[in-house]
N, C-alpha and C positions, 0 to 999 in steps of 0.2 A: 110810724115815722111822721105821717101827715098830722096826727094829733099833736105830736111834740112840736112840730113846726108852728102849728096854729097857736099852741100855748106860748111859744116863744114870741110870736108876733103880738099877741095880746099883752104879754109882759112888756114888750118894747113900747106899745102904745100907752100903757099905764105910766111907765117911766117918763114917757114924753109929756103926758099931761101933768104929771107931778112936777117935773122940773121946768116944764114950759120952754124947753130948748129943742127945736126941731132938728138941728144939726147933730146934737148929741144923740137923739133918737134914731136918726138915720145911720149913724156910725154903729150904734148898737145893733141895728137891724142887719147891717152888712156883716158884722162879726158873727151874729147868730146864723145868718145864711151860710157864711163860709164854713162854720163849724158843722152845721148839719149837712152841708154839701160834701164835706170831707167824710163825714160819717156814712153818707149814702154811697160814696165812691168806694170806701173801704168794704162796705157790705157787698157791693157788686163784685169787687175784685175777689173777695173771699169766696163768694158763691161761684165765680168763674173757676177759681183754683180747685174748689171742691168738685165741681163738675168734671174738670180735666183729670183729676185724680181718680174719680169714679170711672170715667171712660177708660183710663189707662188700666185700672184694675179689672174692668170688665173685659178689655181686650186680652189682658194677660190670662184671665181665667178661661177665656175661650180657647187658648192654646192647650191641647191635651198633654198631660205628662205621661210618658210611657217608660216601661222598663225594656232594656235591650239585652241581647246576648250575642256573643261572638261564636261563630261555628267552631266546633271541636274537630280537629283533624281525624279522619278515619284511618283504619288500619291499612298498612301497605299491602296486606294480603286479605283476600276474602275467603272465609271459611264456609263450606257447604257440606252437609252430611246427607249421604244418599244410601239407599239399600243396595246390598251386593249379594251375589249368588256365588258361593264357594264351590268349586268343582275340582276333581282330581286333575293333575297335569296331563296324565294319559289314562284313559279308561277304555277297556275293551272287553266285550263278551267272548267267551271261548266256546266254540262249537266243535263237534266231531266231523271229520271228513270221511270216516269209514263207519259203516253200519256193523253192529254186533252187540255183544254183551260186555258190560263193564267188568273187567277182571280184577283190577286193583285200583284203589284210590289212595293217594299219598298225602293229600293236603286236606285241611279242614277250614271252616269259616274263620277268617281272621288270621290265617297263616301268612307270614311274610315269606315271599319267594324271590328267587334270583332268576335272571334271564337264563333260559335253557334248562331250568329245573323241571324234572319229570313230575307231572301232576297226576296222571292216571294212565292205565293201559286197557285196551279194548281187545276182547277175544273175538276174532273174526274167522272161524273155520271155513266158511264158504269162500272167503277171499283167498285163503291159502290154497284151496282146491283149484280155484280159477287160475292162480299163479302157476301151479304145477301144470295145469292143462296148457297154458300159454307157452310155457317153456318146452313142452312136448311138441306143440305146433311149430315152434321155432326150429326145433331139431328136424322135424319132417320137412319144413320149407328149405332148410339148409341142405338136406340130403337131395331133394329134388333139384336144387340149384346146381349142386355138384354134378349130378347126372346130365343135366341140360348143358353144362359147360363141356363135359366130355363129348356129348353128341354134336355140339356145335363145332368143336375142334375137328372131329372126324369129317364132318361135312365140308369143312374148309379144305382139308387135304383131298377128299374125293372130288371136289369141284375142280381142282387143278388138273385132274386127269379126265375130266368130263364124265366121271362115273355117275354123278348125280346131276340133276338139273339145278339151275340157279334158284328156282322156286323152292326146292327142298332145302337148299342151303339157307335161304332167307327165313324159311319157317323155323329151322333149327336156331338161328340167331334170335328171332323173335321170342321163341320159347325160353331161351336163356334169360332174356331181359325180364320176362314175366316172372320167372322163378326168383330172380334177384330181388324184384320188387316185393314178392311175397315174403322173402326173408326179412327185408327192411320193415315191412308191416308187422311181422311177428315180433321183431326186436322192440318196436315201439310199444306194442301191446304188453310185452313183458315188463318194460320200464314203467308203464302206467300202473300196472298191478303192483309192482314193487314199491312205487310211491304211495299207493293206497295202503299197502301193508305197513309202510313207515308211519302212516297217520294213525295206526293203532296205538301209538305212544303219543300222549299229549304233553307238550312242554309249555312252560311259561314264556310269553313273548318278551317280557321286560321285567325289571325289578319292581316289585309292588306287593300288594296285600290282596288276599282272596276276600272279596266283599260279598260274594254269593256262591253257594254250592247247591246245585239243583239236581244232583244225581247221587247214586250210591252203588255199591258193589252188587252185581247181578242185574242191574237195570238194563232194559233194552235200549240201545243207542240207535237213533235214526239220523243219518247224515242229511236227509232231505233229497238225496240223489234219486231215490225211487219215487219221488212225487209227494211224499209225506212231509209233514211240517217238522223242520229241524228244531231241536230243543237246546237251549243254552245249558251247558254243563257247569261252567264256572264263570265268574266275573272277576277280573283283575284290575286294580286301580293303583296307579303310581301316586303316592301321597307325600313323598319327601319334599315336593314343591307343588303348590296349588295355584290354580287359576281362579281369579275373582272377576266376575263380569258385572259391570255397573252401567246403568243407563243414565247418562249425563244430559240434563236439559239443554235445549238448543241455545239458550241465552249464555251458557257457560262453555259451549263446545269449542270456541276459539282458544280458550285458556288451557285446556287439557291436552298435553303433548307428551310423547314418549320421554321417559326420564323423570317425570313428576312423581314424587313420593306421596303416600297417603297412609293414614292410620286406620286400623281395623279394630273394632270392638265387637264382642259377642256376648249375648245375654247369659250363656252358660259358663262364661269365664269372666265374671265381674271383676273390675279393677285391672284387668290385663289389657295391654295394647300391643298390637302386632303391626309391623311395617311392611308395606307392599310397594312395588315399583310399577308404574304404568309402562307397559312394553309395546302396546299397539292399540290402534283405534280402528273402527270400521270405515273411517274416512267418508261417511255418508250419514245423513240424518234419516232416521226411520220415519216414514211419512205418517204412520198410524199414531205413534206416541210423541213425535217431534223431539226425539232424543238421539244422542250419539252413543253407540255401544263401545265401551272401552274395556280393555283386559289388563289386569294387574297380576304380577307374579309375587307370591308370598312364600318365603322359605318356611318349611315345616319339618325340620330334621327330627324333632321329638315326637311328631305325630299328634300334638295336642289339638290341632285344628282338624276337624272332621269334614270330609267332602260331603257336599249337599247341605251344609249349614247356611244359615242366614247371618249376614254380618252388616254392620253399619260402617260405612266408609267415609272418613272425613278428609276432604281435600282442602289444601291451602292454595288458593289460586291467586297468582299475582294480578293486581289491578293495573290497568293501563293508564288511568287518569286518577288524580287525587280526589278523594271523597271526603265529605264532612258529615257531622251529626248535628241535628237540631232537635230541640224539644217539639213534641207533636203540636203543642199549643201555639207554635209560631206559624203554622201553615194557614193559608187563606184559600178556601175553595170558592173560586169565582167561575162564572159562566165561560170565561175565556180560557180557563185552565187553572192549574195550581200556581199560587203566588205566595211570596213572602214580602213583607214591608221592611225595607232597608233604609236607615237614616243616613243621608249623605251630608255634605257640607251645608252650613247654615240651617241645619235642623230640618231640611226638607225630606219628604218621604218619596222613595222610588219603589215602585212595584216591580219585583223581579220574578221572572218565570223560572221555576226550578223543576228538576226531574228527580223523582224519589226512587231509591233502591230498596234496600231491605227495611223491614219494620222491626224495631227492637222493643216495642211496647211503649215506653214513655218517650223514646227517641226514634227518629227515622234517619235513614241514610240519604244524603243529598249527593247525587252523582254529577250534577251540572247546574250552573247558574250562580254559584256563590264563590267568594274568595275568603281567605282566612281573616282579613281585617274588616269584613262587613259587620255592621251593627244591625242585628235583626230584632224587630219589635216582637215582644211576647204578648200574647192575648190581644192582637190588634182588633179594634172594633170593625163591624161590617161597614160602617160609614167612611172608613179611611180611604182616601183617594190619592192619586198621583200628584206630587207637588205640595201636599199639605204640610204645614209647619207644625212641628211637635217639639216638646221639651223633654229631654232625657232626665229621668229621675237620678238623683245622686246615689251612687252605689253604697250599700251598707258596708261597714268595716268588716274585714275578714273574708270578703268574697273573692274567689279566685277567678282568673280569666276563663271565660266560657260559661260562667254562671250569670243569672239575671243581674242587671245593674241599672 
């Protein structure tokens, strides 16, 4: 520009020397000066505008563009699957109460029995002899008691005439009481042996199935009364209804209550589902495992479910508070705890503390900290801070609510 101005001044001087008119040269100088002054002002203004545009573009590029997602509502019920132990509703070992030899056996392994059905008979000849002896002892005691009664009655009459002393009369009365006590003792002994004789017949205590048979005809039966070890003869289990015991973690203990239903699946019955009802809980947390023991009743009229089986029990527990789901790449692991970046009004970022529930792989459950309308930033940079201004990327067409936008 300086060169141009100098050239213009030289041209003005030449024109002035050629024309010889100083006023005309001055006018031309002013015109040239104003022209070049306007040109300089235009250049400065253009440069100022360019610098402002560049600054604005620089500021705009400094604002990060982010994709956001809205939390998806969680299920109103929380599903958990736990291992269960299937047991018979009633399960009892059958022992003998009388020693002897097994005379008859009427049931076999797997036999279905009814309450009061005869299972086996024991031959106990020694017991029969003891019973006969006790009945004879009872007869002797009764005869002695009758004689003592007659003697006592006579002494009462003789005492009225002072034919015997008072001491003799008292001795006769005491002898009568002793004889009566002997009769009572003999009667009880007979009843005891009769009861033991009744135990030679073994009956089923309830409706069920024979799940074990540990004896056979001719085997020596020891009741354990003589100090020996008693042996289990049969094992009976009631399987028309089963008990399923499940250890529920402490975090879900408050949600399992009587009346809650659950679904059971077994590996030996693929594709089949059985329904059980929670009937009772232990009402206490087991300190060793930090679990609550609960019991479910499962109908089993067809006998498909076998006692002692392993089952997977699926509970649908009601959730007390609403939960949401977020992609895992929305979480920020900070030293102060787990956070998510939420875009509020005016595009400012708010760091929100959240609590995580279950992990679904690509998504996690958020149990507290968020609301349905929050806009959560996906893949937030580590440098993102509270109050930072961001720009939300325009959502692509066809995106549904809850997807990145």
